[in-house]
N, C-alpha and C positions, 0 to 999 in steps of 0.2 A: 461178503457173505459166507456163511458156513452152513457146511451138513455135513453130517455123518453118515455114511454109507458102509455097505462090506461088499467086499472084494471077492469075487469066485476064481477058485486056483481048481489045477488041473484033479485034485485029487477031492473035489468036492465041498470042500472045508469052506468057512466062507470068515473071511476077515475083518473086523471093522477100520473104517479110517476116516480121518477128517479130511475135508475138502473147504480150500477159500480159493475164492473167485476176486478178482479186482473190484474196486469201490468206484463208482464214477463219482459219486457224490465229492469223496476225499479228494478225488483228482481237484473238483471245482473249488474247494476248501483251499486246496493247497495254491491255485491260479489267485485267486483272491489275496492270500496272505501277500503272494508274490507280485502282485499287479504294479503296485507303488513304485520297487524296485525297478521293474520293466519299462514303466513310462518316463520315468526321470531321463534317459539317456535321450528318449525323443521328444521331449521337451527342451532339453540342452539344445537339441540339435534346429527345431523350429525356431528359438529365441537365436542362436549364431545364425541364421537364415534371414531372419527380420533385419539384424543389425548389419549383416551383409549387402542385405539390400537398399536399406536406408543412408547407408555410407559410403554408396558407390557414386562414380561419376555419371555412369549411365543406367541408372533404375533397371529400367525396362532391359537391358541385355542381362543385368545381375537375375531379374526377376525369372527370365526365360530359360536362366542356366540353374536357377536354386529348383524351381517346378520342374526341369528335367530330372535332375539325381534326383530329387524325391519320387517323381511315376517311375522311374529305374528302381527303386529302392522299394515301391510298392509291388512290382512284379518279381523281384525277386521274393517278398516277403509272402507272394501267393502262391508261388511256385510249393515254397517250403512250408506251408500249409497244405498245399493240395498232395503233398505226400505224406507229411502226418499226421493228417486227420483219420484216413486210411487205417494206416499203422495202427494207430490208437483203438481204433474200432477192431482192429482184428487182434490184438491184445485184451481189451476187454472180453471180446468172446472165446477166447482160444487159452487164455493163460489161467493157471492155477497151481495152487500148493495143494500137494495132498501126502499125509503124513498117517504111517500105519506103525504098528509094533517094531517092524523091522526097519522102515526107511524113509527118509525124507525124499519127496517128488517134485520137482518143479518144471511145469510144461509153459513153454516160452510160447511169443505169439506164433510162432513157425509150426507148434509142435512141437516141436524136438525136448526130449524130457530129460532131466538132468537130476540122477537121484544121489542122495547120502546116504550109505549106511548108517544107523543108527549105533550098530557094535565096533563102529570102528573106530577107537580110542583117539585120533590125530583131528575126528568131527569136533569143530568146536563155532559156534555163531556169537554174534553180536548186532544187537539195537541197540543204538545209539543217536542224539543229532550230532551231522557233522557240521564243522564250519568249514566252508571252501575256499577255494584261494582267491583274489579278486578277480574279475571278469578282465578282459581285452580294454575295458574305457576305465580301469583303475575300481569298481564301484566291487564293495565288501558286499556278499550276498547274504540274507540270511542264514540260518544254520537251517537244514534237512533234516530231516529221519531218515537212515538207511539200515537198510539188515547185510550182512552178510555171514555167510556160511561157506565153511571151506574146511576141506583135509587134506590129504595128502596128494591126491589126483587131479581135483579140481576145484574153483570156488565159484561162490554165486554172489552177486550183489542186486538187490532191491531196494528202489525206492520207496521209500513210507507212505508218500501221497498216493502211491497207486493201491494201499492196500488199507484193511481194517487192523486194528492195535492189535485183536484179538488173533488173529492169524500170525501174525508177527512176532507175536510173545509165544505162541503154539509153537512155531519154529524153534524158540532162542529154550524153551524147556523141553523142546524133543531133543536137541543136541546135548541134552545135559553142562549145560555151561550155564553161568553166572553173569554173564557179560549182557546183562540188560540197563542199558543206562537212558532207556527211553523218558524217565520220569516216573517209573516205579519206586525208586530209591530218592529219598529226601535230598533236595541240595543236587539233582542230578545237571550238568553242565554238558556241554556240545565239546566235543572231543575234535582235535584237529588232524589231516592225514597220517601226521608222522605218530599220535598216540593210536590212532588204526592201527596203523603198520606193526607197532611195536605188541599188541593184542593179539595181532591175527599177522604175521607174517606172511610178506608178500599179495597181500591184500589190496593195498595202494599203488598206482602207477610210480615213476620214477617224477612225470611232471605233476601231479599231487603234492608228491613229497617234497620235494624240491622246485614251486615255481620259479624261483627266480634264476634259477638256474637254468632252466631248460628254458626259460624265457631269451637269457641272455644267448645262448647255444643257440637257438633258432635265429636271432637276430645278427649274430656274429657269422653263423654259419652262412645267410640269406647274402649279408655284404659278401663277403669271398665267395660265394659263386657266382656275383654278377660281378665283382673284379676279375675272374678268370674268365669270361663270356669276352668283358670289355678287351682284358689283354688277349685273349684264343682271335678275336676278329680284327685287333691291331696285325695282329701277326701275319694272318691269313690276305691282307693286304698288302 
């Protein structure tokens, strides 16, 4: 949603600005696009449970165990939805992007404002489809449109699925950069987290630019911690 408004100043002057709000229609469109990827792990788990029940010696006991696991998973999913749905409603109600001649301002769901001075020479923006690292099940998720805005003091990352393209491209144009890979250029392709970090240094985290190394560190770190706990208990006894 786009609105062109006037902003009042203490001197009585009126400065026009553009305001963009999140798009619920875009969220629904993105949800529909990712639905097959989200459903696949659930189908694999159901198929595995069916095989486990059919091949078990005591099918009744196996069925009770699997139903208990699925019941527990359902409770966890319900808790997650109970947290995320109100948060998304608050985001749709409060979030906005405001672009004036002086600044680019983003207001998040909690009402906190992040402002970027358009006169800052370090200001840059990137709009492009990003290829994420594989998830915990090893599934490669489809590329998703992302907007990155950064200067010397802070950075901002917005999901393209939450906003209309008009608003995201307006931010890139306001930042006076040419980093628009959202499809405006012929043959535009998805970027990797490493490429994003090269264009705008410091935008991506170590976990995103080195997913395998991060996973190995977590795995070996957890194993080392478990060994230390076991050794500590053995020494104490």
